[in-house]
N, C-alpha and C positions, 0 to 999 in steps of 0.2 A: 956472874962474872958481867960487869958492865963494860959495854964496848962504845967508846967515842965515835960517833958517825964521822966518816970522811969519804966513804964510797957512795952510799945512796944519795941521790939527788931528788928534788922535787920534780925534775924533768923526766924521771922514770915512772912517774905515776900517771895513771889514765882514769877515767870515769865512764862507766857504763851507763846505758840508757834504761835499764832495769826498772828503777823506781820513776823514771820518766814515761812510762809505758801508757799513762793515760793522757799524755800531752804529744803536740805535733812535733816533727823533727825540729824547725827552726827554733822552737822553744827551748828544746834541750840543746842545741847549739849555742844559742844566745846566753842561756843559763852557764853552761860550762865557761863560755867565753868571759862572762862577768865574774866567775869564780876565779879567775886566772890559771885555770888547768890548760894546758897545752896539748894534752892527748884524750882521744876517745876510743872506746871499744864498743862496736855496733852489733848488737843482737837483733837480728832480722825478723822482724814481726811487724804486724801493722799496728801504728801508721808511719812506720819508719821506712822500711825495706823489705819487700816481700816478693818472692817471685811469683805469687798467685795473683798480684795486681801490677799489671806492666807499668801504670802510672808512677808506681812506687820505685820501680826499677830504671829509672833515667840515671844511668852512671854519670854521665857528663854532668848532668845538674846536681848530682851528690858532691861530686869532686869540686865543683864550683862553689857550692855552700860551704863546703871545708875551707877552701883556699881563702875565702874573702874574710874569714873570721880565724884565720892562721892556725887552723886546728888541724892535727895529725892523726890519722886512723891507722891505729896500730894493731887491730885484729879483728876479723869478722867472725861472728858466731851464728852460723845457721842454727835457727830453731829447731831443736831434735828431741825434746822432753815432752811438749805437749802435743805436737802434733804427730801424724801417724808415719814418722820414720825411725827405723831401728835397726841398726846394721847386724844385730845378733838374732833378729826373729827367726822364729822356727818356721815361719811362712817364706817360701822361697820369693813369692812374688812382692812381699814387704822388703825382703833384703834386696831385691834388685830395685825397686823403685827408692829405696833409701840410698843406695850406692848411686844412682842417677841424681838424685838431690843433690849430694855432696859434689859431684861432679860440676852440675850447673854452677854451684857456689864457687867452686874453685875458678872457674872461667870468670865468673863475676868479680871476684876477689883481684884477679889479675887486671881485670879492666878498672877497678877502683884503685890501683897501684898500692895495695897492702900486701905485705908479705908473709902475713901469718893468718891461718884458719884453724879454729878450735874445732876439735872432733871429740866426741864421745864413745864409750865401748859398746852402747847399747845395754839392753837388758835381755833376759831369757825367763820364761815361765818358771815360777817359783816352785811349781809342782813336778818339774822335770830336771834331768841330771845338768848340773851348771856346767859341766865339762862340754855338753854339746853347744850351749850358748858361747862358750870360750872357742871353739871351733869355728862357728859361723862369724863370731865377730873378727876372728884372726883372719879368715879368708876374704871378709868384705875389706878390711884394711889392705891386704895385700892387692886387691883390685884398686883400690884408691891412691895409694901411695905414689905409684910411677906417674900419674896424672899430676899430683901435687907438685912433683919435681919437674915435670914438663913446664908448669907456669912459673915456676921459680919459687914456689910457695914453702912455707915452714908450717907442718901440719903439728900441732901439739894436742896430745890426748890428755883429757882431763880426769882426775880422779873425781868421782861423784859421792854423794851419800848413798848408804843402803838403799833407801826408797826410790832412787833414782836409778841405780844400777847394782844388779847383785853380781857383777863381773869384775869391777874396779873400784873399792871404796875403802881399801887401806893400802898399806905397804906391801903386804904379799900379792895382792892383786896387781898393783903397780909393777912389780918386779916379774910378775908372769909376762906382762906386755912387753917389758924393756928386754927380757931374755928372747923374744922371738923377732924382734926387729933390729936391724943395724942402727947405730946411732945417726948416721946420716939419712935412713929413712924416716924415723920417728921420734919427734921431742915430746916433752910432757908439760903439762900445766897442772900445777899444784893448787888446790882451792884449801883454805885454812879451815873452813867448816868441816867437811869429812876428816881431816888430819885429826882436828880436835876432838871429834865425834868418836874416832877409833881408839882415841887415848894415845895417839902418837904425837911425834913432834916434827916440827918442820925440817929441823936439822937431820932427821931420819932420810928424808926424802933427798936432800942435798948429798949426803953420804952416798945414797944408793945411785943417784942419777948424775951427778957431776954436772958437767955441762949440758946435758940433755935436760935440764930442767930449764926451760926457756920462757916460761910465763908463770905469773903468780896472780890469783885472785885473794885479795886481802880483806877479811870482813871480820865483824865480830859477831857475837851470838850467845846463846845460853843452852847448849852451845849451837844450836842451829838457829835459824831465823834471818840469816842473811841481813844482818844489823850494821847500822853506822858504827865507825870506830869509837868507841868508848861508851857505846849503849848496852854493851853484854859484858862477859866474864872472859874473853880470849885475852891471852898474854900477848898484846899486840908489840910491846917493848921486846919482848923474847922474839918475836917474828922478825923485827927489824934488826935485832941484834944477830940473828941467824943469817940473814942476807947479808948484812954487811962483813960477817965472819967469812963467809964464803965468796965474798967479793962478786956479788950477784950484779950483773950489768944489764939484765933484762928488764922489760916492762912489767909494772905492778898495778892491777886494775883494782879500783874501789867498786866491788860489785853489792852495792846496796840493793835489796830487794824486798823488804819487808813491806806487806800491805799497808801497815801504818803510816808509811811515809808517802804513800802516792798522791795524797791531797795536798801535799806542799814539799815536793821534791827538791826544789833548790834548797830550802831551809835546812834539810836534813844533809844533802850532800856538802852543802856548806858547814854544818856541824861536824861531819866526818873529816872534810878536808882541813879545816882548822885545827881539830885535834891531831891529825897526822903533822901539819906543820909545827905545832907547839913540840911535839915529841921529837920531830928532827931537830929543830932548834936547840932544844936542851940537851941533844945528844951530840952536837957537834963541838 
């Protein structure tokens, strides 16, 4: 069924700094402004924003740089896949430091005046019972969520690929977490790559989560690769139709991250952005 777009707007879309990770922040911000995108999602890693380097954590300066470009920060993503932070670790000290890491980012998110922080469920050693990892992940989230509420933040738990998390990588794993937390405690971010990789549909997640689905990462791939829209085999039109059907009013981030794009990030962000614009125009 073809749906005419009346609900989805360009203003709901954001760009992430993932493919700009070999550039400085001002280049990323200027590039997004040149492309006419009004929202950004900030992945916290050098050379952008990193708590390990205090010179990069000048929050007043970051707010100023956004304001002069009329850019809106819609979500903060603490780096949690490459660095040694894992809320589901079997090592209690790693779990403790991971929870503290998130707590510090909650504080910084509040200071940056962003209301959404992305969380991931962590991962557990593949040679041990996954039920143990789920227990540790749940316990860590129970420690974190009250502080998120204290700062007025919306925590969104993101589904990952199996190579990134063996705890939440499909609909069943997502339901496990949804069943253990109240709607007011925990919301969800759905990434189209693990959805496609699991052989599922975006509509499955809207039906499961309803208005707890508060954030979307829209990506192409084959089925993985974090490719720009139009470069892979994902049913992008179907994803947009699904969001339109469910009257999704949240933000949708273009999370392009393939290494092949990093030498010319603006070229590839522009291609993906223009692909989306043409599709929205054709469907309106």
